[in-house]
C-alpha positions, 0 to 999 in steps of 0.5 A, a space after each residue: 243888836 241888844 247892845 245899841 244905845 237904849 232910850 228914845 233917839 231924838 233929832 237935834 238940829 245943830 245950834 253951833 253947827 248949822 250944817 248937820 242934824 244930830 240924832 241923840 239919846 240923852 246927852 249921847 250923840 248917835 249920828 250926825 247927818 250933814 244937810 248936803 246929803 240928799 234927803 238928810 231930813 228923811 234919813 234923820 227921821 228914819 234913823 231916829 225911830 230905828 230903836 222903836 222899829 227894832 223893838 216892835 219887830 222883835 215883839 212881833 216875831 215872838 207873837 202869833 203871826 203869819 209864817 211868811 211875815 215871821 220869816 221876813 221879820 226874822 231876816 230883817 232882825 238878823 240884818 239889823 243885828 249884823 248876822 245876815 250880810 
């Protein structure tokens, strides 16, 4: 997953399009979530912090943590990287 769009992802509500919530990094649109989708706001919040969660888990996986937690973190990171389907 080292190839995801770097930088802070932010929520931008549609100015011209009031039907969607956008996730942006700088001037780049990452995702568009339509309000008709159940839990659109919550989904947008979760997506917007995905890079921060990924980097946090990556750091934790390199630290001195309980092996049970490391196993869970490694599995989650593999799934995020498309290695565990």
